[in-house]
C-alpha positions in Angstrom: 2.7 -9.7 20.9 3.2 -13.3 19.9 2.7 -15.5 23.1 5.9 -16.3 24.8 4.4 -19.5 26.2 3.9 -20.8 22.7 6.7 -23.3 22.1 6.4 -23.8 18.3 4.3 -21.9 15.8 4.4 -23.5 12.4 8.0 -24.6 11.9 9.8 -21.7 13.7 10.3 -21.8 17.5 9.6 -18.5 19.1 11.9 -17.9 22.1 10.5 -16.9 25.5 9.8 -13.2 25.3 9.8 -13.2 21.5 12.6 -12.5 19.0 15.2 -10.0 20.1 16.9 -9.1 16.8 15.3 -9.5 13.4 16.8 -8.8 10.0 14.6 -8.3 6.9 16.5 -8.6 3.6 15.2 -6.9 0.5 18.0 -5.4 -1.5 16.1 -4.1 -4.5 14.3 -2.8 -6.4 12.3 0.2 -5.3 8.9 -1.3 -5.7 9.9 -4.6 -4.0 11.4 -2.7 -1.0 8.2 -0.8 -0.6 6.1 -4.0 -0.8 8.2 -5.5 1.9 7.1 -3.0 4.5 3.9 -4.7 5.6 6.1 -7.7 6.7 8.2 -5.3 8.7 5.2 -3.7 10.3 3.7 -7.1 11.2 7.0 -8.2 12.8 7.2 -4.9 14.8 3.6 -5.4 16.0 4.2 -9.0 17.0 7.6 -8.4 18.7 7.6 -4.8 19.9 10.8 -5.3 21.9 12.9 -6.5 19.0 15.6 -4.6 17.2 14.4 -4.7 13.6 17.0 -4.2 10.9 16.3 -3.7 7.2 19.0 -4.6 4.6 18.8 -2.8 1.2 20.9 -1.1 -1.4 21.9 2.5 -0.5 19.8 4.0 -3.4 16.6 2.7 -1.7 17.5 3.5 1.9 15.5 6.8 2.0 12.3 4.7 1.5 12.7 2.9 4.8 15.1 4.9 7.0 12.3 7.0 8.5 10.0 4.1 9.2 9.3 4.1 13.0 9.2 0.2 13.0 12.8 0.0 11.7 15.6 0.3 14.2 18.5 0.3 11.7 18.9 0.4 8.0 21.9 -1.5 6.7 22.8 0.1 3.4 24.8 -1.8 0.8 27.1 0.7 -0.9 27.6 0.5 -4.7 31.2 -0.5 -4.3 30.6 -3.2 -1.6 28.4 -5.8 -3.3 30.9 -8.3 -4.4 30.9 -11.9 -3.1 33.7 -11.3 -0.7 32.0 -8.2 0.6 28.8 -10.1 1.3 30.7 -12.9 3.0 32.3 -10.3 5.3 29.0 -8.5 5.9 27.2 -11.8 6.9 29.1 -11.6 10.3 26.8 -8.7 11.2 23.8 -11.2 11.1 25.3 -13.6 13.6 23.5 -12.2 16.6 20.1 -12.2 14.9 17.5 -14.7 16.1 15.3 -14.4 13.0 16.2 -13.6 9.4 13.4 -12.9 6.9 14.8 -13.0 3.3 12.2 -11.5 1.0 14.6 -11.4 -2.0 15.9 -14.9 -2.3 18.8 -13.8 -4.5 22.3 -15.1 -4.6 23.4 -12.1 -2.5 20.8 -12.5 0.2 21.4 -16.3 0.3 25.1 -15.7 0.9 24.3 -13.2 3.7 22.0 -15.8 5.4 24.2 -18.8 4.7 25.2 -20.8 7.8 23.5 -18.4 10.2 22.3 -19.9 13.4 19.0 -18.0 13.2 16.0 -19.5 11.3 15.6 -18.0 7.8 12.1 -17.4 6.4 11.9 -16.9 2.7 9.2 -15.7 0.3 8.3 -18.1 -2.5 9.2 -16.7 -6.0 6.6 -18.5 -8.1 9.1 -18.2 -10.9 7.7 -21.1 -12.9 4.2 -19.6 -12.8 5.5 -16.2 -13.9 7.5 -17.8 -16.7 4.5 -19.6 -18.0 2.6 -16.3 -18.3 5.5 -14.8 -20.3 6.6 -17.8 -22.4 3.9 -20.4 -22.3 0.5 -18.8 -22.1 -0.8 -21.7 -24.2 -0.6 -23.8 -21.0 -3.3 -21.5 -19.5 -1.5 -20.6 -16.3 -3.6 -19.8 -13.3 -3.7 -16.6 -11.3 -0.6 -15.7 -9.4 -0.5 -14.4 -5.8 0.2 -10.7 -5.5 3.7 -9.8 -4.3 2.2 -8.7 -1.0 0.7 -12.1 -0.6 3.9 -13.9 -1.4 5.8 -11.8 1.1 3.2 -12.5 3.8 3.5 -16.2 3.1 7.1 -16.0 4.2 5.8 -15.3 7.8 3.6 -18.3 7.8 6.0 -20.6 9.7 6.0 -18.0 12.6 2.2 -17.9 12.7 2.0 -14.3 11.5 0.5 -12.7 8.4 0.8 -9.2 7.0 -2.5 -8.0 5.6 -2.1 -4.3 5.3 -1.1 -2.2 2.3 2.4 -0.6 2.3 2.8 2.8 3.9 6.0 4.8 3.5 7.2 7.5 6.0 9.0 10.4 4.3 10.6 12.0 7.4 10.1 15.4 8.9 12.7 17.2 6.9 11.2 16.0 3.6 7.7 17.0 4.7 8.8 20.5 5.6 10.7 20.8 2.3 7.6 19.7 0.3 5.4 22.3 2.1 7.8 25.1 1.3 8.5 24.0 -2.2 4.9 23.6 -3.2 3.9 26.7 -1.1 6.2 28.8 -3.2 4.6 27.7 -6.5 2.0 29.7 -8.3 0.1 26.6 -9.3 -3.5 26.9 -8.3 -5.3 23.8 -9.8 -5.8 20.3 -8.7 -2.3 18.8 -8.2 -1.7 15.7 -10.3 1.6 13.8 -10.3 3.0 12.4 -13.6 5.8 9.9 -13.5 7.1 9.4 -17.1 10.4 7.6 -16.2 11.1 3.9 -16.1 14.2 1.8 -16.7 13.1 -0.5 -19.5 12.0 0.9 -22.9 9.0 -1.5 -23.4 7.5 -0.2 -20.1 7.5 3.4 -21.3 4.5 5.2 -22.7 5.5 7.2 -25.8 6.7 10.7 -25.2 4.1 12.1 -27.5 1.3 10.5 -25.4 2.7 12.3 -22.3 2.7 15.6 -24.1 -0.9 15.1 -25.2 -1.9 14.1 -21.7 -0.2 17.3 -20.4 -2.3 19.4 -22.8 -5.5 17.6 -21.9 -5.1 17.9 -18.2 -4.0 21.6 -18.4 -7.2 22.3 -20.5 -9.1 20.9 -17.5 -7.4 23.1 -15.0 -5.0 20.6 -13.4 -1.7 21.6 -12.0 1.0 19.1 -13.1 4.0 17.8 -11.1 6.4 15.6 -12.9 8.7 13.2 -11.0 11.6 11.2 -12.3 15.4 10.9 -12.2 17.3 13.7 -13.9 18.6 11.3 -16.5 15.0 10.4 -17.4 14.0 14.0 -17.7 16.9 14.6 -20.1 15.7 11.6 -22.2 12.3 13.3 -22.8 13.3 16.7 -24.3 10.0 17.5 -25.9 8.1 16.9 -22.7 10.7 18.7 -20.6 10.4 21.7 -22.9 6.6 21.6 -22.5 6.9 21.7 -18.7 9.6 24.4 -18.8 7.2 26.7 -20.7 4.2 26.1 -18.5 4.0 28.0 -15.2 1.3 25.5 -14.0 3.8 22.6 -14.3 6.9 21.6 -12.4 9.5 18.8 -12.6 10.9 17.2 -9.4 14.1 15.2 -9.5 14.7 15.3 -5.8 15.7 12.3 -3.6 13.1 9.6 -2.8 12.1 11.0 0.6 11.2 14.3 -1.0 9.4 12.6 -3.8 7.4 10.7 -1.2 6.5 13.9 0.6 5.2 15.7 -2.5 3.3 12.6 -3.8 1.2 12.6 -0.6 0.1 16.1 -1.5 -1.2 15.1 -5.0 -4.8 14.2 -5.8 -3.7 11.4 -8.2 -0.7 10.0 -10.0 -0.1 8.6 -13.5 2.8 6.1 -13.6 4.2 3.3 -15.5 4.7 -0.2 -13.9 7.6 1.3 -11.8 8.9 1.9 -8.4 7.2 5.3 -8.3 3.8 3.6 -8.9 4.3 1.7 -5.6 5.7 4.8 -3.8 2.6 6.9 -4.8 0.2 4.1 -3.6 2.2 3.8 -0.4 1.7 7.5 0.3 -2.0 7.2 -0.1 -2.2 8.8 -3.6 -4.7 7.3 -6.1 -2.7 5.8 -8.9 -3.5 5.3 -12.6 -0.9 2.7 -13.7 0.0 2.1 -17.3 1.2 -1.4 -18.1 3.1 -2.2 -21.3 5.3 -5.3 -21.8 4.5 -6.5 -18.3 1.0 -7.1 -16.8 -0.8 -7.0 -13.5 -1.3 -10.8 -13.8 2.4 -11.1 -12.7 1.4 -9.8 -9.2 2.7 -6.2 -9.1 -0.3 -4.0 -9.5 -0.4 -1.0 -7.1 -1.4 -2.1 -3.6 -4.5 -0.7 -1.8 -7.9 0.4 -2.8 -9.1 2.8 -5.5 -6.3 2.5 -8.0 -6.8 2.0 -11.8 -4.7 -0.3 -14.0 -4.7 0.4 -17.7 -3.5 -2.6 -19.6 -4.6 -3.5 -23.2 -4.1 -7.2 -22.6 -2.6 -7.7 -26.1 -2.2 -11.4 -27.2 1.6 -11.0 -26.7 1.3 -9.4 -23.3 3.1 -9.9 -21.0 6.2 -10.6 -23.0 8.7 -10.1 -20.1 8.9 -10.2 -16.4 10.9 -6.9 -16.0 11.0 -5.1 -19.3 12.9 -5.1 -22.6 14.9 -2.6 -24.7 12.6 -3.1 -27.7 9.3 -4.7 -28.6 10.0 -8.2 -29.9 7.0 -8.0 -32.3 8.0 -4.6 -33.6 4.6 -2.9 -33.1 4.6 -1.9 -29.4 0.8 -1.9 -29.5 0.6 -2.4 -25.7 1.7 1.2 -25.1 1.3 2.9 -28.5 -2.4 2.1 -28.6 -3.0 3.1 -25.0 -4.7 6.4 -25.7 -4.2 9.5 -23.5 -8.0 9.9 -23.4 -8.3 6.7 -21.4 -5.9 8.1 -18.8 -7.9 11.4 -18.5 -11.0 9.3 -18.0 -9.4 7.1 -15.4 -8.2 10.1 -13.5 -11.8 11.2 -13.2 -11.7 14.7 -14.6 -15.0 16.1 -15.9 -16.0 19.5 -17.3 -17.7 21.5 -14.6 -17.4 24.4 -12.1 -14.0 24.9 -10.7 -13.6 23.5 -7.1 -12.2 26.9 -6.1 -15.4 28.6 -7.3 -13.5 30.6 -9.9 -15.8 29.9 -12.8 -15.5 27.4 -15.7 -12.9 24.8 -15.0 -12.9 21.2 -13.9 -14.5 19.1 -11.1 -11.9 16.4 -10.5 -13.4 13.2 -9.0 -10.0 11.8 -7.8 
């Protein structure tokens, strides 16, 4: 625990006995909520007697609500995010003696406005990121990873979060995953494939996913697809391929259940998406496909052993978050990212089957 005899650490005064009630604000998106967890865990370690609240949108609550470090999750409902709603909600923060704003958005600034508690914020490095997207000719330098930026928010308190994120799925989701996968006839190495993502320029072409499906099945892998139901419907050819294959399944369950099944996979192939961060935070080795964004912006999967596939085209990155179409019209960043590279990155090699059933694959995941 942080020393109670310490009057001032950095620019934040720690009260005798430590902070009593701490609020961490990160409203969205999925990946950012996950990347905020090391800060939560460091605060819980330093101030074990504190009530630790996490504020986020209701669609991401399942990612944090089972975390043993978090006392309470304050969900922002979809119909309660207007300015007047936030002003009213801010009264709930009046008894906090520390607020950590890892979002820095208009909404979180309104929530923290005029609170008596000190407010720690993560630097955005917006100018540096904008230079990578719009002014690469200025030769921008390396940007800190999102984990490092969030850790810097704690600096005035004398703390630092150094661990990789870890997500707790909850006991009910773990039991469900065991039963759901246990009732499946799949008998190969389980690989997660996550073909969904919000922005079009971050999506690998559907035909590449179907080719990857065939290549991995030829090597004996058992395939588990994860996405929103709307994303599954937007990939009809791939969905039909999965439907016809008894060694493949598609999961559109809530995030807690996705987290539970991801932990049971030998590897995961994802876009630059929230599921990329969820898979990594569940200890699954990730092969991440970057299109219009780039790992230089600071959002590669956290932890050891992951592989990032990025072509580093001259026009890449062309956006911070994604676009609806390629501004150059060629979409080479994703179109030329060959499925064979993904198979190689996963580490599948021809060889005896791990189950001793004859010719198959020896995955090196």
